[in-house]
N, C-alpha and C positions, 0 to 999 in steps of 0.2 A: 126833412132836415137839410139845411143849406151846407154845401161843401165849402170848406175854406179855400180862399184864393191863394195860390202859390205863385211866386214871381216866376217869369220865364227863365230869368238867369239862374235861379235855384234849381229849376227843373233841368236846365243844361248841365249844371254842375253834377247832379246825380246821374244824368244820362252818360256823361263822359266818364265818370267815376265807375259806373256799372260796366262800361265798355273796357276800361283798364282792368278791372278785377276779372271780367270774363276772360279776357286775353291771357292774363296771368294764370287762371286756372287751367286753360287749354294747354298752355306751355308747360305747366307743372305736370299735368296729366301725361303729356307726351315725354316728359323727362328733359325738356329743353329749356327750362327757365333759367338755370344757372348759365347755360351757354349764351342765351339771348341777353343776359345782363352783364356779360364781360365787356370791358372797356373797348376792345378792339371791334366788337360787334355794334356797340352803341355809336361810335364815331361816325359811321356813314350816314346816320340819321341827320347829323349836323352839316352835311354837305350842302353846298349852295343850290343843288337841285332838289334834294329830298325835303329839307326843312321848309322851304316855301310852300311846297305842295301840301305838307301837313297843316300848315297855317291856313292856307286857302280852303281846304277841306273842313277844317274846324270852323272857319268863318261861315262857309256854306251851311253847315249844320245849325249854327246859331241863327243865322238870317232865316233859314227854313222854319225853325221853331217860332220865330216872331211872326212869319207869314201865317202859319197854322193857327196861331192865337188870335191875331188881329184882322186878318182879311177874310172876305167871303170866298166861296169855293171857286167862283169865276176868276177872281184875282189871283188865287193860288194857282190855278191851272196856267194862266198867262205867265205868272212869275216863274213857275217851274220850267215852262218852255223856254222862256228867255234865259234862264240860268244856264241851260246847256249851250246856247249860242255864246253867251258871255265866257263861259268856261273855255270853249274852243278858241275864241279871240284872244283871251288873256294867256293861254299856252303859247300862242304866236308871239304876242307882245313880250312876255316875260322870258320865255325859253327858246324863242326862235324856231319852234316846231311849225312846219308849214301847214297851212289849212288848205288842203287839196280837195279835189272833187270827192273822194272817199269820205273825208271828214264832214264835208257839207251834206252829203247824202246821209251819212250816219246821224248827224244831229237832226235832220228832217224826219228820219225814221223814228228816233227816239222821242222827240218832242211832238 
């Protein structure tokens, strides 16, 4: 029996929805859900440092899912390795965080 084809975008929607629900369940279990949803606790998420990081990480997740669907394993490995270097470079460009010797060593170790 052939499995139906589900679009990558729909899979991403379900993945992010699952993540949101799982985090809400954990917060509710710990009794911190109402505290986490107070306006004064949500405001820092919109800061010029935190919000772009969230967008970048969401974009990385979406691009990774496209890599997993459309590329072979060698290209996936190369793309994953390059992604780490691009992340380090973009944190320097966007946030001014210096890329020092330790950062370079860490990116080589991880990739």
